[in-house]
N, C-alpha and C positions, 0 to 999 in steps of 0.2 A: 357458507352456512350462516344462519342468524340464530342467536340465542335469545329466548324470551323468558323473563322471570315473571311468574304470577304466584299469588299466595296459595292457590289450589289448582292442581292440574286435573280438571274434570273431563269427562268424555266429550262434552260440548266444546271445551277449550281445544282438546286434541283435534277434533273434527274441523273446526273453523280455521285454526291456524295452519293445519296441513292443507286444507282446501285453498286458502288464500295464498300461502307462500309456495307450497310445493306444486300445486296444480295450476293456479292462475298466474302467479308471478314467475314460477320456475326456479325457486331457490329453496334449498333444504332448510328446515327449521327444527330447532330443538327446544324443548320446554323444560323448565326447572322451577322448583319451589324452594331451592336451597340458595340462600342469600350469598353464602361463601362462594359457591360455584359461579354465580352470576358476577360477583365482584372481581373474581380472579380471571374471568374470561376476557381476552384481549381483542376479540373480533367484533363484528357488527352485533349489537345487542340493544334491547330496550326492555323496560318493565311495563307490565300490564296488570295494574292493581288499583287500589283506592288511593294510596298515598305513595309518592315516590320515595325510593330508598335514599336518594341523595340528589346529585345533579345529573343523573343519567337521562337518556331519551326516555320520556315517560308518556304513556297513554292511559288516561283514566278509564276505569272499567265500569260498565253497567252490570247490574246483578244477574241478568238473564243467563249468562254463561256459567254461573255458579249454582244455578237452581236445578231442581228436578220437577217434572210435571209441567202442567200448563197453567200459567197465570195470566189474567187479562191485564197486561200492562197498558198504561195510558201512553199513547203515542202522540207526540207533539212534533210535527214536521216543520222544519225551518229551512231557510236557504243558506248555502255555504259554497263559496267559490263557483257560483253559477249552477249548482245542483241542489236538489232536495235531499235533506238528510234527517235523521232522527236519532234518538238517544243522546241528546245534548249533554256535554260534560263540562267540568269546571275549567276555569281559565288557565290553570297550570298544566293542562293536558296539551300534548303536541298537536292534536286535532281537536276541534271544538265539539266533535261528536264521536261516539264509540263505533268506529267502522267495523269492528269485529262482531259486536253484538248485533248491529243493524244488518250486516250481511248474513249472520246466522238466522235472524228472524225471517228474512226473505227466502233464503235457500231451504230452510227446514219446512217452509210453508206453515209456520207457527200459527198464523191467523186462521188457517183452514181447520185447525183443531178446536178453535173457539166456537161458541154457538153462533149460527148464522142461518139465514133463510136460503134454501137451495132454489135453483131455477127449475123450469118445467121438466128438465131432463135429470133432475136430482144432482146437479153439479154446483160447486162453489162458484157464485157469479163474479164476473170481473168487477162489476160495480160495487161489490162488497169489499174489494181489496184496498189496502192502504195506498197502493200505487195509483189506482184509478182515482180515488177520492182526492189525492193530492197532486194529480197531474204529472206523474213521472212514469206511467205504465209504458209509454213508448220509448223509454230511455233505458239502456243497459247500465243502470246507475252504479252497480257494484264495480264495473270496470272503470268508470269515471272516478269513483271513490278511491280505487287502488292507485290510480295515477297520482292523486294527492298524497296518499300514504308513501309511495315510493319516493316522491320529491322530498318529503319530510325526513325520511331515513337517509337519503343521499346528502341532505344538507349537513347532517351530523357525521355521516360515514360516506364520503365521496366514492369509496371503493365498492359500494354496494351496487351490483349490476343485475337487474332482472333479465330473464331469458327474452330473446327476440321473437315474440309471438307474431304470427302473420294472419291476416284476414282470410277467412274460409267461407266458401259458399257451398251449401248442400241442398239438393233438390230432393223432396220426398213426395211420393204418390200413394194415396190411399185408394185401393181398388175395392170399393164397396159393391159395385156392380160392373163386372167386366163388359157386359152387353146390355143394351137398352131393351131389345126385343128377343134376341136369340137365346137359346138354351134355358128358357124359363119353364119349359114343360107345357103340355097341351092344355091342362086345366087352367094354369095361371095365364097363359096366352089368350085363351078364349074369354076368361073373366075380365082381363085387362081390355080386350077389344070391346066387349059390351059396355065396360065402364066409360071408354072414350065416346062411344055412340050416345050413351045416356047423358053425358056432359056436353054433347054436340061438338066434341073435339074431333072434327073430321080430318084435320091435318095429321093428328097423331094416328088415327085409324088407318089412313092411307099409307103413311110412312111405315107402319107396322106390317102391312100387307106386302109392300115393296121389299122390305128387308127379309121377311120370312119366305118370300118366293125367290130370293136371290137376285133381285133387280137393283138393289141398293145396299151399300155397306152399312152395317150397324153403326149408328152415330157415336156410340161409346167406344167403339173399336178404334182407338186413337194410338195404339201402342207402337205401330210402325213410325208414326210421326214423332212420338216421344223419343224413341230410340235414335232416329235420324238426327233430331235436334241435339241429343246428348253427344252423339258422335261428332257433330259439327263444332260444338263449343267445348267439348272435353270436360264436362262437369261430372260429379259423382251423384248417383241417384240411389235411393232406397225405396222399394215398393212394398207396401203392407197389404196383405191379402186377407179378406174376410172369408173364413171357411166354416161358418156356423151352420147349424140346422136352421131351417126356415122358422121364423118366429117374430115376435113383436120387436120392431126396429131392426130386424136382421133379415131383410128381404133380398138376399143375394142370390147369385147363381148356385144351383145345386152342386155340391162337391163332387157328385158322381158324374158330372158332365165331362166327357173325354176332351171336348174342345177347350174347356176351361183348364183342365189339367195340363194339356199340351201347351196352352198359352203360358201358364206359370213356369213350366219347365224351360220353355224357350227364353222367357224373359230372364230367368235366373242365370243364364249364360252371359248376360250383359250388365245386369244390375245386382245390387245387394237386395236380399229379400227378408221380410219379417212378417210376423203374424199380426193380424188386426183383430184383437180379441173382441168378441161380439158383445152386444148389449147384455145378452143372457148370461154370458160367462163371467160378468162382473160380480155376480153373487154365487157362482158355481165353480168350484175347483175342478169338478169332473168335466164340465163343458170346456173349460179353458185347456185342460190337459188334452182332451180329444182334438181340439182345433190345432194345437201345436203339433200333435202327432200326425195329423192329416197333412200339414205343410211339410213336415219332415219326410213323410212317405212320398209325397209328390216330387220334392226336390232332391231327395236322397242325401240330405245334409242336415247338420244340427242347426236348429233355429234358436238364435240368441237375442233377436231384436223384436220389439213390439211397439205398437201404438194403439191405444184404446179406441174402439168404434164410438162415435159421438163424443170423443174425448172424455168418456165417463171415468172419473177418477175419485175414488173414496180413500182418503188417507187414514191409516196406513195399510188397510186391508188389500187394496188393489195391488200395491207394490209387493206386499208379502207373498201373495199368490204367484206373482210373476217370478219372484226370487226362488220360491220353492220348486218351480217347474223349469228352472235353468235359464231363465231370461237374464241377460247381463246388461242390456241397454234398452232404455225406453224413451220414446219420442213424443209422449203425451203432454209434456209440460208447456201448456199454452192455453189460451182462452178461445172459446168459440165465438163469443159476441164482440170481442175487442182484439185489435192487434197489439203487439207489444211483448213484454217480458214478465211473465207470471211470477218468476222467482227473482226478478231484478237483474238477471244476467243473461248473456248470449252464450256463455261458455258451458261445456258439460261439467257436471259435478255429481258426486255420489249422494244417494238418498240417505238422509239421516232419519232413523225411526225414533220419533220423539217419545212414543210410548215405552219403547225398550231402552231408550237412551244409548243407541249404538249406531255407528256408521255401517251401512250395508255395502255390499259389492255391486249394487245396481247403479249403473251410470245413467243419469238423466240428461237428455239432450233437449234444451228448450227450443221451440220454434218461434219465429217472430210474426209471420203472417200466414193466414189461411184464405183460400179462395172464397169459401162460403162466408167467412167473416166480412170480407170486403163487399161481396155482391148481395148476400141474403140478409145478413144482420145489419150492416151499416148502409146498405143500399147505395153504394157509391157508383157514380158514372165511371166508365173505363179510364178516362183521363185523370180523374181524382184518385182512383185506385193506384195508378202508376206513380202519381206524385207522392202519395203516402208511402208506398213501398220504397221509393228512392230516399225519402226523408229518413226512414228507419234504417235502411241499409247504409246510408252515409254515416249515421251515428255508430253503427257497428264497425264500419270500416275505420272510423276515426280512432277507435280503441283496439283495433286489430282483433276483433271478436269473430264469432261464427254466426253467419246468417243462414238460418234454416227456413225454407218456405214449404208450405203444405198445400198440395194440389190433389185433384182427382182426375181420373182419366176422362170423365165426362166434361170437365171444365174446358178442355181444349177442343171440344166437339163443334163449337159454334152452334149448338142445338138449343133452340128455345131460349130460356133466360140466360144461357151462357153465350149468347150471340156477342161476338167481338172480344170475348175473354181470352181467346188464343193469343191475341196481341199483348195482353197483360202478362201472360205467362212468358212469352218470348222476350218482352221488355225486362222482366225480372231476371231471366237467364243472361241476357246481354249485359245488364248492369252487374250481375254477380260474378261474371267471368272476365270482365274487362281489366 
């Protein structure tokens, strides 16, 4: 155990010290504001306050962990030990920056509560983030910071031993559309066919006819391939299913489709499943509840995992609705337009509700790369995409973090603008499981 003295034990202090030491480092931590208790303790200890009590291991504190509400702090990013850091501290501090305050700022998504201009899908843009602006979005900086923190503590207390964390790879699949042409209904199929003709897209029209007449497999029906690859390499997968009513940005397979329901049931025997809350449900508790109930009825099991469709995330309201409806783990924490670590870490952590000033029981799992980011937003060639994936994965592996990738069933179809992207997916799997 490690004992930390601080002049005030606030909810933010409790959250970040438990997150850093208990969850990330794997060591129990106790907090005290009693000087006598701290002085009499003979184990591993340090103070976190403005002025050291004496000659103890001391980390100078920034004010953010002792505040309530949202304040627009001036952030000055500097370089330290090869990494970008902020919340610089006085020279008598054992680290030249406040690792606890900086980690809290990133994990709580503090900057997303500040005024900002949203993107065209009403999301917090990656380019507005402190990480993107200062060139450390592609780095799980918190894990690197904690390596320095551990070394400083061990210099004073050689007996301090963190847990032996291992690199993990997790594959996730969003099923926005299980099929490209099948199960869309007569009206939608006819309308889509006429649209292809109007646009002179004869290849699409011909392929649609071949699929609908049973002469060709639907290009998005890649599930056998995905399961076979999973069996071959032995990795874990989570599939998130969109089960919304048809609407704006929710143009999925009708939930009433028996073929779709059978697909979900069969996949649930081999993979973990979660709900893919629709665009429409982001502002509707009733819609979200209905979609979760639909998946539970199909799979005959409790649904506790989610990832937002379009990565639509409004803090804290989106997470509050998920919590109210029994979701325990969410996998939305990442950007659509840029690869990297939205919260500065690859490790799972609990959502801290800044408005309520409380740690919730919703575990957030950050993802590092998404297929659409690489192909559609960044417009990378296949080789460049693979290089970037390896670059980020190597950093995660170096700190024994968790690398989560986000794909769609159509990504590996080699259909249209996804031509050759199956090899990118396979490359990621091979690198992640070697």
